[in-house]
C-alpha positions as CSV (number, residue, x, y, z in Angstrom):
1,X,31.3,13.4,111.6
2,X,27.6,13.6,111.3
3,X,25.2,11.3,113.0
4,X,22.5,9.5,111.0
5,X,19.2,10.9,111.7
6,X,16.3,8.5,111.7
7,X,13.2,9.9,110.2
8,X,10.2,9.2,112.5
9,X,7.7,9.2,109.6
10,X,9.5,6.4,107.9
11,X,8.7,3.9,110.6
12,X,4.9,3.9,110.1
13,X,5.5,3.7,106.3
14,X,7.6,0.6,106.6
15,X,5.0,-1.0,108.9
16,X,2.3,-0.3,106.4
17,X,4.4,-1.7,103.6
18,X,5.1,-4.9,105.5
19,X,1.4,-5.2,106.5
20,X,0.4,-4.8,102.8
21,X,2.9,-7.5,101.6
22,X,1.7,-9.8,104.4
23,X,-2.0,-9.3,103.3
24,X,-1.0,-9.9,99.7
25,X,0.7,-13.1,100.5
26,X,-2.1,-14.3,102.7
27,X,-4.7,-13.6,100.0
28,X,-2.8,-15.5,97.3
29,X,-2.7,-18.5,99.6
30,X,-6.4,-18.5,100.2
31,X,-7.3,-18.2,96.5
32,X,-4.8,-20.7,95.3
33,X,-6.2,-23.8,93.7
34,X,-5.5,-27.1,95.3
35,X,-5.3,-30.2,93.1
36,X,-7.2,-33.2,94.0
37,X,-8.8,-36.3,92.6
38,X,-12.2,-36.4,91.1
39,X,-14.1,-39.6,91.4
40,X,-17.0,-40.2,89.0
41,X,-19.7,-42.5,90.2
42,X,-22.0,-43.6,87.5
43,X,-24.4,-46.4,86.7
44,X,-22.9,-49.1,84.5
45,X,-25.9,-48.8,82.2
46,X,-24.6,-45.5,81.0
47,X,-21.7,-47.2,79.2
48,X,-24.1,-49.8,77.6
49,X,-26.4,-47.0,76.4
50,X,-23.5,-45.1,74.8
51,X,-22.4,-48.3,73.1
52,X,-25.9,-49.0,71.9
53,X,-26.3,-45.5,70.5
54,X,-23.1,-45.8,68.6
55,X,-24.1,-49.1,67.0
56,X,-27.5,-47.8,66.1
57,X,-26.0,-44.7,64.5
58,X,-23.4,-46.7,62.6
59,X,-26.1,-49.0,61.2
60,X,-28.2,-46.0,60.1
61,X,-25.2,-44.4,58.4
62,X,-24.9,-41.4,60.7
63,X,-22.0,-42.4,63.0
64,X,-19.0,-40.3,64.0
65,X,-17.0,-41.4,61.0
66,X,-18.6,-38.7,58.9
67,X,-21.6,-40.4,57.2
68,X,-23.8,-37.4,57.8
69,X,-23.3,-33.8,57.1
70,X,-25.1,-30.6,56.2
71,X,-26.3,-30.2,52.6
72,X,-29.5,-29.6,50.7
73,X,-32.8,-31.2,50.0
74,X,-35.6,-30.2,47.7
75,X,-39.0,-29.8,49.4
76,X,-41.7,-30.4,46.8
77,X,-44.8,-30.8,49.0
78,X,-46.2,-29.2,52.1
79,X,-49.8,-29.7,53.3
80,X,-52.0,-30.9,56.0
81,X,-53.3,-34.0,54.2
82,X,-51.3,-37.2,54.8
83,X,-52.7,-39.0,51.7
84,X,-51.7,-36.1,49.5
85,X,-48.2,-36.2,51.0
86,X,-47.8,-39.9,50.2
87,X,-49.2,-39.4,46.7
88,X,-46.7,-36.7,46.0
89,X,-43.9,-38.9,47.3
90,X,-45.1,-41.8,45.0
91,X,-45.3,-39.4,42.0
92,X,-41.7,-38.4,42.5
93,X,-40.4,-41.9,43.1
94,X,-42.0,-43.0,39.9
95,X,-40.0,-40.4,38.0
96,X,-36.8,-40.8,40.0
97,X,-36.6,-44.2,41.6
98,X,-33.0,-43.8,42.7
99,X,-33.7,-40.6,44.6
100,X,-34.3,-40.8,48.4
101,X,-37.5,-39.1,49.7
102,X,-38.3,-38.1,53.2
103,X,-41.7,-37.3,54.8
104,X,-41.8,-35.3,58.0
105,X,-44.7,-34.1,60.1
106,X,-44.7,-30.9,62.1
107,X,-48.2,-30.0,63.2
108,X,-50.2,-29.2,61.2
109,X,-48.2,-29.9,58.0
110,X,-46.6,-32.8,56.2
111,X,-43.5,-32.0,54.3
112,X,-42.0,-34.1,51.6
113,X,-38.4,-33.6,50.6
114,X,-36.1,-35.4,48.2
115,X,-32.4,-35.9,47.7
116,X,-29.2,-35.7,49.7
117,X,-27.3,-33.0,47.8
118,X,-23.9,-31.8,48.9
119,X,-24.1,-28.6,46.9
120,X,-26.9,-26.2,46.1
121,X,-26.1,-26.5,42.4
122,X,-27.0,-30.2,42.5
123,X,-30.3,-29.3,44.2
124,X,-31.0,-26.6,41.6
125,X,-30.8,-29.1,38.8
126,X,-33.5,-31.2,40.4
127,X,-35.6,-28.1,41.0
128,X,-35.5,-27.2,37.3
129,X,-36.5,-30.7,36.4
130,X,-39.4,-30.8,38.9
131,X,-40.7,-27.3,38.3
132,X,-43.4,-28.5,35.8
133,X,-44.6,-31.4,38.0
134,X,-44.9,-29.6,41.4
135,X,-46.1,-26.1,42.0
136,X,-44.5,-25.3,45.4
137,X,-40.9,-26.4,45.3
138,X,-37.8,-24.9,47.0
139,X,-34.4,-25.9,48.4
140,X,-33.8,-26.5,52.1
141,X,-30.5,-26.6,53.9
142,X,-30.4,-29.4,56.5
143,X,-28.6,-32.4,57.7
144,X,-28.3,-35.0,55.0
145,X,-27.2,-38.6,54.7
146,X,-24.1,-38.8,52.5
147,X,-23.9,-41.7,50.1
148,X,-21.4,-44.4,51.1
149,X,-18.3,-44.4,49.0
150,X,-17.5,-47.6,47.1
151,X,-13.8,-48.3,47.3
152,X,-14.1,-50.6,44.2
153,X,-15.6,-47.9,42.1
154,X,-12.7,-45.8,40.6
Protein backbone atom coordinates (compact mmCIF):
# COMPACT_ATOMS: atom_id res chain seq x y z
CA UNK A 1 0.00 0.00 0.00
CA UNK A 2 1.27 3.42 -0.94
CA UNK A 3 1.28 6.36 1.37
CA UNK A 4 -0.25 9.62 0.22
CA UNK A 5 2.40 12.12 -0.45
CA UNK A 6 1.56 15.72 0.38
CA UNK A 7 2.88 18.19 -2.10
CA UNK A 8 4.63 21.04 -0.28
CA UNK A 9 3.85 23.59 -3.09
CA UNK A 10 0.09 23.06 -2.66
CA UNK A 11 0.09 24.53 0.84
CA UNK A 12 1.10 28.10 -0.24
CA UNK A 13 -1.37 27.91 -3.16
CA UNK A 14 -4.23 27.05 -0.79
CA UNK A 15 -3.24 29.88 1.52
CA UNK A 16 -3.16 32.35 -1.38
CA UNK A 17 -6.56 31.11 -2.58
CA UNK A 18 -8.09 31.53 0.90
CA UNK A 19 -6.52 34.98 1.23
CA UNK A 20 -7.98 36.00 -2.17
CA UNK A 21 -11.48 34.81 -1.22
CA UNK A 22 -11.21 36.61 2.11
CA UNK A 23 -10.23 39.86 0.36
CA UNK A 24 -13.05 39.45 -2.14
CA UNK A 25 -15.63 39.00 0.61
CA UNK A 26 -14.28 41.94 2.57
CA UNK A 27 -14.39 44.26 -0.45
CA UNK A 28 -18.00 43.37 -1.26
CA UNK A 29 -18.99 44.22 2.29
CA UNK A 30 -17.30 47.60 2.21
CA UNK A 31 -18.88 48.58 -1.14
CA UNK A 32 -22.35 47.27 -0.34
CA UNK A 33 -25.09 49.85 -0.21
CA UNK A 34 -26.85 50.37 3.01
CA UNK A 35 -30.47 51.42 2.98
CA UNK A 36 -31.58 54.26 5.10
CA UNK A 37 -34.11 57.01 5.39
CA UNK A 38 -33.85 60.35 3.67
CA UNK A 39 -35.46 63.28 5.37
CA UNK A 40 -36.24 66.31 3.22
CA UNK A 41 -36.34 69.59 5.06
CA UNK A 42 -37.95 72.36 3.04
CA UNK A 43 -39.63 75.65 3.56
CA UNK A 44 -43.46 75.43 3.50
CA UNK A 45 -43.48 78.26 0.97
CA UNK A 46 -42.14 75.84 -1.66
CA UNK A 47 -45.45 73.97 -1.74
CA UNK A 48 -47.42 77.20 -1.96
CA UNK A 49 -45.23 78.41 -4.85
CA UNK A 50 -45.76 75.16 -6.73
CA UNK A 51 -49.51 75.41 -6.24
CA UNK A 52 -49.51 79.05 -7.36
CA UNK A 53 -47.53 78.20 -10.48
CA UNK A 54 -49.96 75.44 -11.34
CA UNK A 55 -52.97 77.75 -10.99
CA UNK A 56 -51.30 80.49 -13.05
CA UNK A 57 -50.40 78.05 -15.81
CA UNK A 58 -53.86 76.52 -15.86
CA UNK A 59 -55.52 79.93 -16.21
CA UNK A 60 -53.14 80.83 -19.04
CA UNK A 61 -54.00 77.62 -20.87
CA UNK A 62 -50.58 76.02 -20.53
CA UNK A 63 -50.95 73.57 -17.68
CA UNK A 64 -49.81 69.97 -17.52
CA UNK A 65 -53.09 68.72 -19.02
CA UNK A 66 -51.68 69.37 -22.48
CA UNK A 67 -52.94 72.83 -23.47
CA UNK A 68 -49.60 73.76 -24.99
CA UNK A 69 -47.47 71.93 -27.47
CA UNK A 70 -44.96 72.53 -30.22
CA UNK A 71 -46.29 73.72 -33.53
CA UNK A 72 -45.83 76.52 -36.04
CA UNK A 73 -46.28 80.27 -36.20
CA UNK A 74 -45.87 82.66 -39.11
CA UNK A 75 -43.43 85.50 -38.52
CA UNK A 76 -44.40 88.41 -40.72
CA UNK A 77 -42.41 91.29 -39.22
CA UNK A 78 -38.95 91.76 -37.75
CA UNK A 79 -37.46 95.18 -37.09
CA UNK A 80 -36.03 97.52 -34.50
CA UNK A 81 -38.90 100.02 -34.48
CA UNK A 82 -41.64 99.31 -31.92
CA UNK A 83 -44.22 101.46 -33.70
CA UNK A 84 -43.69 99.60 -36.98
CA UNK A 85 -44.15 96.28 -35.14
CA UNK A 86 -47.48 97.36 -33.65
CA UNK A 87 -48.60 98.76 -37.02
CA UNK A 88 -47.83 95.44 -38.69
CA UNK A 89 -49.76 93.62 -35.96
CA UNK A 90 -52.77 95.92 -36.46
CA UNK A 91 -52.70 95.45 -40.26
CA UNK A 92 -52.82 91.68 -39.84
CA UNK A 93 -55.56 91.78 -37.19
CA UNK A 94 -57.72 93.91 -39.48
CA UNK A 95 -57.45 91.24 -42.19
CA UNK A 96 -57.74 88.24 -39.81
CA UNK A 97 -59.46 89.25 -36.55
CA UNK A 98 -59.78 85.64 -35.34
CA UNK A 99 -56.02 85.00 -35.60
CA UNK A 100 -53.85 85.42 -32.49
CA UNK A 101 -50.75 87.56 -32.87
CA UNK A 102 -47.67 87.73 -30.68
CA UNK A 103 -45.01 90.43 -30.35
CA UNK A 104 -41.66 89.54 -28.84
CA UNK A 105 -38.59 91.67 -28.28
CA UNK A 106 -35.08 90.35 -28.37
CA UNK A 107 -32.55 93.11 -28.52
CA UNK A 108 -32.41 94.87 -30.97
CA UNK A 109 -35.45 93.52 -32.87
CA UNK A 110 -39.19 93.24 -32.41
CA UNK A 111 -40.71 90.15 -33.99
CA UNK A 112 -44.39 89.80 -34.77
CA UNK A 113 -45.82 86.30 -35.24
CA UNK A 114 -49.30 85.04 -35.94
CA UNK A 115 -51.20 81.83 -35.42
CA UNK A 116 -51.03 78.64 -33.41
CA UNK A 117 -50.80 76.01 -36.13
CA UNK A 118 -50.42 72.33 -35.35
CA UNK A 119 -49.09 71.43 -38.81
CA UNK A 120 -46.75 73.19 -41.18
CA UNK A 121 -49.36 72.86 -43.94
CA UNK A 122 -51.79 75.10 -42.02
CA UNK A 123 -49.05 77.69 -41.61
CA UNK A 124 -48.20 77.48 -45.34
CA UNK A 125 -51.79 78.41 -46.20
CA UNK A 126 -51.48 81.63 -44.20
CA UNK A 127 -48.08 82.38 -45.75
CA UNK A 128 -49.59 82.15 -49.25
CA UNK A 129 -52.40 84.52 -48.24
CA UNK A 130 -50.05 87.05 -46.60
CA UNK A 131 -47.28 86.96 -49.22
CA UNK A 132 -48.67 90.00 -51.04
CA UNK A 133 -49.16 92.08 -47.86
CA UNK A 134 -45.83 91.46 -46.09
CA UNK A 135 -42.41 91.25 -47.72
CA UNK A 136 -40.45 89.26 -45.14
CA UNK A 137 -42.56 86.29 -44.06
CA UNK A 138 -41.59 82.80 -42.96
CA UNK A 139 -42.64 79.89 -40.72
CA UNK A 140 -41.18 79.31 -37.26
CA UNK A 141 -41.43 76.16 -35.17
CA UNK A 142 -42.04 76.95 -31.50
CA UNK A 143 -44.26 76.28 -28.52
CA UNK A 144 -47.85 77.22 -29.31
CA UNK A 145 -51.10 77.59 -27.40
CA UNK A 146 -53.50 74.92 -28.55
CA UNK A 147 -57.12 75.96 -28.92
CA UNK A 148 -59.38 74.61 -26.22
CA UNK A 149 -61.68 71.90 -27.48
CA UNK A 150 -65.42 72.46 -27.10
CA UNK A 151 -67.19 69.26 -25.96
CA UNK A 152 -70.54 70.62 -27.28
CA UNK A 153 -69.16 71.12 -30.78
CA UNK A 154 -69.44 67.77 -32.62
